[in-house]
VOZATI-929259 format. One record per residue (C-alpha): x, y, z; residue number from 0; chain. Coordinates in steps of 0.1 Angstrom, whole numbers. Example, Ala and Ser with C-alpha at 12.3 -4.5 7.8 and 13.67 -1.06 7.14 Angstrom:
<recs>
<x->123	y->-45	z->78	seq->0	mol->A>
<x->137	y->-11	z->71	seq->1	mol->A>
</recs>
This chain:
<recs>
<x->-212	y->-773	z->1599	seq->0	mol->A>
<x->-185	y->-768	z->1573	seq->1	mol->A>
<x->-196	y->-732	z->1569	seq->2	mol->A>
<x->-188	y->-722	z->1605	seq->3	mol->A>
<x->-161	y->-695	z->1603	seq->4	mol->A>
<x->-162	y->-681	z->1638	seq->5	mol->A>
<x->-172	y->-693	z->1673	seq->6	mol->A>
<x->-179	y->-673	z->1704	seq->7	mol->A>
<x->-172	y->-688	z->1738	seq->8	mol->A>
<x->-184	y->-678	z->1772	seq->9	mol->A>
<x->-158	y->-685	z->1799	seq->10	mol->A>
<x->-171	y->-694	z->1833	seq->11	mol->A>
<x->-193	y->-725	z->1831	seq->12	mol->A>
<x->-184	y->-730	z->1795	seq->13	mol->A>
<x->-147	y->-732	z->1790	seq->14	mol->A>
<x->-138	y->-733	z->1827	seq->15	mol->A>
<x->-155	y->-754	z->1853	seq->16	mol->A>
<x->-162	y->-729	z->1882	seq->17	mol->A>
<x->-154	y->-756	z->1907	seq->18	mol->A>
<x->-120	y->-764	z->1893	seq->19	mol->A>
<x->-112	y->-728	z->1882	seq->20	mol->A>
<x->-88	y->-739	z->1855	seq->21	mol->A>
<x->-88	y->-747	z->1818	seq->22	mol->A>
<x->-84	y->-784	z->1809	seq->23	mol->A>
<x->-59	y->-796	z->1784	seq->24	mol->A>
<x->-87	y->-809	z->1762	seq->25	mol->A>
<x->-103	y->-775	z->1761	seq->26	mol->A>
<x->-70	y->-759	z->1751	seq->27	mol->A>
<x->-65	y->-786	z->1724	seq->28	mol->A>
<x->-100	y->-779	z->1710	seq->29	mol->A>
<x->-93	y->-741	z->1707	seq->30	mol->A>
<x->-59	y->-747	z->1691	seq->31	mol->A>
<x->-73	y->-771	z->1666	seq->32	mol->A>
<x->-101	y->-747	z->1656	seq->33	mol->A>
<x->-75	y->-720	z->1649	seq->34	mol->A>
<x->-54	y->-745	z->1629	seq->35	mol->A>
<x->-84	y->-752	z->1607	seq->36	mol->A>
<x->-89	y->-715	z->1601	seq->37	mol->A>
<x->-119	y->-710	z->1624	seq->38	mol->A>
<x->-119	y->-677	z->1642	seq->39	mol->A>
<x->-123	y->-681	z->1680	seq->40	mol->A>
<x->-135	y->-653	z->1703	seq->41	mol->A>
<x->-141	y->-650	z->1740	seq->42	mol->A>
<x->-175	y->-635	z->1750	seq->43	mol->A>
<x->-176	y->-629	z->1787	seq->44	mol->A>
<x->-188	y->-607	z->1816	seq->45	mol->A>
<x->-152	y->-605	z->1828	seq->46	mol->A>
<x->-131	y->-574	z->1824	seq->47	mol->A>
<x->-99	y->-573	z->1803	seq->48	mol->A>
<x->-78	y->-573	z->1835	seq->49	mol->A>
<x->-95	y->-605	z->1848	seq->50	mol->A>
<x->-93	y->-627	z->1818	seq->51	mol->A>
<x->-77	y->-661	z->1825	seq->52	mol->A>
<x->-47	y->-675	z->1806	seq->53	mol->A>
<x->-53	y->-700	z->1778	seq->54	mol->A>
<x->-18	y->-714	z->1773	seq->55	mol->A>
<x->-8	y->-715	z->1736	seq->56	mol->A>
<x->-41	y->-700	z->1724	seq->57	mol->A>
<x->-45	y->-667	z->1706	seq->58	mol->A>
<x->-81	y->-654	z->1703	seq->59	mol->A>
<x->-92	y->-634	z->1673	seq->60	mol->A>
<x->-113	y->-611	z->1694	seq->61	mol->A>
<x->-122	y->-605	z->1730	seq->62	mol->A>
<x->-157	y->-594	z->1739	seq->63	mol->A>
<x->-155	y->-582	z->1775	seq->64	mol->A>
<x->-180	y->-566	z->1799	seq->65	mol->A>
<x->-208	y->-587	z->1784	seq->66	mol->A>
<x->-200	y->-572	z->1749	seq->67	mol->A>
<x->-196	y->-536	z->1759	seq->68	mol->A>
<x->-159	y->-534	z->1752	seq->69	mol->A>
<x->-147	y->-556	z->1723	seq->70	mol->A>
<x->-112	y->-556	z->1708	seq->71	mol->A>
<x->-86	y->-577	z->1689	seq->72	mol->A>
<x->-48	y->-576	z->1690	seq->73	mol->A>
<x->-46	y->-543	z->1671	seq->74	mol->A>
<x->-76	y->-522	z->1678	seq->75	mol->A>
<x->-109	y->-516	z->1695	seq->76	mol->A>
<x->-139	y->-531	z->1677	seq->77	mol->A>
<x->-167	y->-517	z->1699	seq->78	mol->A>
<x->-167	y->-495	z->1730	seq->79	mol->A>
<x->-199	y->-485	z->1749	seq->80	mol->A>
<x->-195	y->-473	z->1786	seq->81	mol->A>
<x->-224	y->-466	z->1809	seq->82	mol->A>
<x->-235	y->-430	z->1807	seq->83	mol->A>
<x->-219	y->-411	z->1837	seq->84	mol->A>
<x->-253	y->-398	z->1850	seq->85	mol->A>
<x->-265	y->-434	z->1851	seq->86	mol->A>
<x->-234	y->-446	z->1869	seq->87	mol->A>
<x->-241	y->-419	z->1896	seq->88	mol->A>
<x->-277	y->-429	z->1899	seq->89	mol->A>
<x->-269	y->-466	z->1901	seq->90	mol->A>
<x->-244	y->-460	z->1929	seq->91	mol->A>
<x->-269	y->-439	z->1948	seq->92	mol->A>
<x->-296	y->-465	z->1944	seq->93	mol->A>
<x->-272	y->-493	z->1955	seq->94	mol->A>
<x->-261	y->-473	z->1985	seq->95	mol->A>
<x->-298	y->-467	z->1996	seq->96	mol->A>
<x->-303	y->-505	z->1994	seq->97	mol->A>
<x->-272	y->-512	z->2015	seq->98	mol->A>
<x->-254	y->-529	z->1986	seq->99	mol->A>
<x->-217	y->-524	z->1980	seq->100	mol->A>
<x->-207	y->-524	z->1943	seq->101	mol->A>
<x->-177	y->-530	z->1921	seq->102	mol->A>
<x->-172	y->-508	z->1891	seq->103	mol->A>
<x->-152	y->-519	z->1861	seq->104	mol->A>
<x->-132	y->-496	z->1838	seq->105	mol->A>
<x->-111	y->-508	z->1808	seq->106	mol->A>
<x->-80	y->-511	z->1830	seq->107	mol->A>
<x->-92	y->-518	z->1866	seq->108	mol->A>
<x->-118	y->-530	z->1890	seq->109	mol->A>
<x->-127	y->-510	z->1921	seq->110	mol->A>
<x->-152	y->-518	z->1949	seq->111	mol->A>
<x->-165	y->-496	z->1977	seq->112	mol->A>
<x->-172	y->-526	z->2001	seq->113	mol->A>
<x->-181	y->-563	z->2003	seq->114	mol->A>
<x->-211	y->-584	z->2012	seq->115	mol->A>
<x->-215	y->-621	z->2011	seq->116	mol->A>
<x->-232	y->-621	z->1977	seq->117	mol->A>
<x->-205	y->-600	z->1960	seq->118	mol->A>
<x->-177	y->-620	z->1976	seq->119	mol->A>
<x->-192	y->-653	z->1965	seq->120	mol->A>
<x->-198	y->-639	z->1930	seq->121	mol->A>
<x->-161	y->-630	z->1926	seq->122	mol->A>
<x->-151	y->-663	z->1940	seq->123	mol->A>
<x->-168	y->-681	z->1911	seq->124	mol->A>
<x->-140	y->-667	z->1889	seq->125	mol->A>
<x->-113	y->-672	z->1916	seq->126	mol->A>
<x->-111	y->-635	z->1923	seq->127	mol->A>
<x->-113	y->-613	z->1954	seq->128	mol->A>
<x->-135	y->-582	z->1956	seq->129	mol->A>
<x->-110	y->-553	z->1950	seq->130	mol->A>
<x->-120	y->-528	z->1977	seq->131	mol->A>
<x->-100	y->-496	z->1973	seq->132	mol->A>
<x->-99	y->-460	z->1987	seq->133	mol->A>
<x->-96	y->-448	z->1950	seq->134	mol->A>
<x->-132	y->-459	z->1943	seq->135	mol->A>
<x->-145	y->-424	z->1937	seq->136	mol->A>
<x->-117	y->-415	z->1914	seq->137	mol->A>
<x->-122	y->-447	z->1894	seq->138	mol->A>
<x->-159	y->-439	z->1890	seq->139	mol->A>
<x->-150	y->-407	z->1872	seq->140	mol->A>
<x->-135	y->-428	z->1844	seq->141	mol->A>
<x->-154	y->-446	z->1817	seq->142	mol->A>
<x->-173	y->-474	z->1835	seq->143	mol->A>
<x->-183	y->-503	z->1814	seq->144	mol->A>
<x->-199	y->-525	z->1840	seq->145	mol->A>
<x->-211	y->-525	z->1876	seq->146	mol->A>
<x->-212	y->-557	z->1897	seq->147	mol->A>
<x->-232	y->-561	z->1929	seq->148	mol->A>
<x->-251	y->-586	z->1949	seq->149	mol->A>
<x->-288	y->-584	z->1941	seq->150	mol->A>
<x->-319	y->-606	z->1941	seq->151	mol->A>
<x->-346	y->-603	z->1914	seq->152	mol->A>
<x->-370	y->-584	z->1937	seq->153	mol->A>
<x->-343	y->-557	z->1942	seq->154	mol->A>
<x->-340	y->-550	z->1904	seq->155	mol->A>
<x->-367	y->-523	z->1902	seq->156	mol->A>
<x->-352	y->-502	z->1931	seq->157	mol->A>
<x->-317	y->-506	z->1917	seq->158	mol->A>
<x->-326	y->-495	z->1881	seq->159	mol->A>
<x->-350	y->-467	z->1891	seq->160	mol->A>
<x->-341	y->-436	z->1871	seq->161	mol->A>
<x->-314	y->-454	z->1851	seq->162	mol->A>
<x->-324	y->-454	z->1814	seq->163	mol->A>
<x->-289	y->-459	z->1800	seq->164	mol->A>
<x->-282	y->-492	z->1816	seq->165	mol->A>
<x->-296	y->-527	z->1819	seq->166	mol->A>
<x->-291	y->-559	z->1839	seq->167	mol->A>
<x->-272	y->-589	z->1826	seq->168	mol->A>
<x->-277	y->-617	z->1851	seq->169	mol->A>
<x->-263	y->-653	z->1850	seq->170	mol->A>
<x->-265	y->-660	z->1887	seq->171	mol->A>
<x->-294	y->-657	z->1911	seq->172	mol->A>
<x->-275	y->-638	z->1938	seq->173	mol->A>
<x->-256	y->-611	z->1919	seq->174	mol->A>
<x->-257	y->-592	z->1886	seq->175	mol->A>
<x->-237	y->-572	z->1861	seq->176	mol->A>
<x->-252	y->-539	z->1851	seq->177	mol->A>
<x->-241	y->-529	z->1816	seq->178	mol->A>
<x->-249	y->-501	z->1790	seq->179	mol->A>
<x->-284	y->-503	z->1776	seq->180	mol->A>
<x->-268	y->-503	z->1741	seq->181	mol->A>
<x->-244	y->-531	z->1751	seq->182	mol->A>
<x->-248	y->-569	z->1757	seq->183	mol->A>
<x->-232	y->-600	z->1742	seq->184	mol->A>
<x->-256	y->-599	z->1712	seq->185	mol->A>
<x->-244	y->-564	z->1703	seq->186	mol->A>
<x->-208	y->-574	z->1708	seq->187	mol->A>
<x->-212	y->-604	z->1685	seq->188	mol->A>
<x->-229	y->-583	z->1658	seq->189	mol->A>
<x->-201	y->-557	z->1659	seq->190	mol->A>
<x->-175	y->-584	z->1658	seq->191	mol->A>
<x->-191	y->-602	z->1628	seq->192	mol->A>
<x->-192	y->-569	z->1609	seq->193	mol->A>
<x->-156	y->-563	z->1618	seq->194	mol->A>
<x->-146	y->-596	z->1603	seq->195	mol->A>
<x->-171	y->-593	z->1574	seq->196	mol->A>
<x->-189	y->-625	z->1584	seq->197	mol->A>
<x->-226	y->-634	z->1584	seq->198	mol->A>
<x->-244	y->-647	z->1615	seq->199	mol->A>
<x->-251	y->-679	z->1596	seq->200	mol->A>
<x->-213	y->-685	z->1597	seq->201	mol->A>
<x->-212	y->-681	z->1635	seq->202	mol->A>
<x->-219	y->-703	z->1665	seq->203	mol->A>
<x->-216	y->-698	z->1702	seq->204	mol->A>
<x->-213	y->-718	z->1734	seq->205	mol->A>
<x->-227	y->-706	z->1767	seq->206	mol->A>
<x->-243	y->-715	z->1800	seq->207	mol->A>
<x->-260	y->-685	z->1815	seq->208	mol->A>
<x->-288	y->-659	z->1811	seq->209	mol->A>
<x->-263	y->-633	z->1799	seq->210	mol->A>
<x->-257	y->-656	z->1769	seq->211	mol->A>
<x->-293	y->-654	z->1756	seq->212	mol->A>
<x->-285	y->-623	z->1735	seq->213	mol->A>
<x->-254	y->-639	z->1721	seq->214	mol->A>
<x->-274	y->-670	z->1709	seq->215	mol->A>
<x->-298	y->-646	z->1692	seq->216	mol->A>
<x->-269	y->-631	z->1672	seq->217	mol->A>
<x->-254	y->-663	z->1658	seq->218	mol->A>
<x->-266	y->-691	z->1635	seq->219	mol->A>
<x->-263	y->-718	z->1662	seq->220	mol->A>
<x->-262	y->-714	z->1699	seq->221	mol->A>
<x->-250	y->-744	z->1719	seq->222	mol->A>
<x->-259	y->-746	z->1756	seq->223	mol->A>
<x->-239	y->-765	z->1781	seq->224	mol->A>
<x->-255	y->-794	z->1799	seq->225	mol->A>
<x->-250	y->-773	z->1830	seq->226	mol->A>
<x->-267	y->-743	z->1814	seq->227	mol->A>
<x->-298	y->-726	z->1828	seq->228	mol->A>
<x->-332	y->-739	z->1817	seq->229	mol->A>
<x->-339	y->-706	z->1799	seq->230	mol->A>
<x->-307	y->-708	z->1778	seq->231	mol->A>
<x->-313	y->-745	z->1769	seq->232	mol->A>
<x->-348	y->-735	z->1757	seq->233	mol->A>
<x->-333	y->-708	z->1734	seq->234	mol->A>
<x->-304	y->-730	z->1722	seq->235	mol->A>
<x->-302	y->-748	z->1689	seq->236	mol->A>
<x->-284	y->-777	z->1705	seq->237	mol->A>
<x->-270	y->-789	z->1739	seq->238	mol->A>
<x->-235	y->-803	z->1745	seq->239	mol->A>
<x->-220	y->-821	z->1775	seq->240	mol->A>
<x->-212	y->-807	z->1809	seq->241	mol->A>
<x->-183	y->-783	z->1814	seq->242	mol->A>
<x->-168	y->-806	z->1840	seq->243	mol->A>
<x->-166	y->-833	z->1813	seq->244	mol->A>
<x->-151	y->-813	z->1785	seq->245	mol->A>
<x->-185	y->-807	z->1768	seq->246	mol->A>
<x->-172	y->-782	z->1743	seq->247	mol->A>
<x->-143	y->-805	z->1731	seq->248	mol->A>
<x->-165	y->-835	z->1726	seq->249	mol->A>
<x->-192	y->-815	z->1707	seq->250	mol->A>
<x->-167	y->-799	z->1684	seq->251	mol->A>
<x->-151	y->-833	z->1677	seq->252	mol->A>
<x->-184	y->-851	z->1672	seq->253	mol->A>
<x->-195	y->-825	z->1646	seq->254	mol->A>
<x->-162	y->-825	z->1626	seq->255	mol->A>
<x->-151	y->-790	z->1636	seq->256	mol->A>
<x->-118	y->-802	z->1651	seq->257	mol->A>
</recs>
């Protein structure tokens, strides 16, 4: 693995145990040691820029947010692909007809038009509260990169009816992220590799959910967490330990990357 030059990390369920909702010191040590060895490190997450957790003493080379639809480094935007406005409007109408409140995400804020149990529990995984606001309609007129709502698989067809410019990125069975059809973690990884003039063979990624499938397809080696979904494990090139037992740290150490 001496040719690995860049590693992409999912956050929730990969770097952070959803039950503890904090980054362990070993995980921070692994990230610092990677950078010290000259390996680029990037976050690749469904979270928005305003909801990223702190990683004390760690500077990431790139941040792939909204499941890869908005990617940037410390100086500039690498890739930006919001959901087409007409598709945002149709999605909101479909969700309303289904009785589902939604949360929209712009580059700078999150805004919800209500809460239900699924949406509340979805946000709680990341230690967040659903940000219900009277400014929801005004926020929806900005560039929307992601829409989050409670949804079960049998609701997908009704939700996405008449919405050609968006797609579902799901990593939980009770709620989903809706992202641009031209987005996704795989697209974000490809754009970031091109930005740094690196080849996919020089890249690896760690993840745990269904929204990491595209990311694994864009790198040379995808490593699934022990706690990952069965589908992601089947697509992975390797499997590491559980997030609750510092699986990322131990895998990197065992393979001579730190």
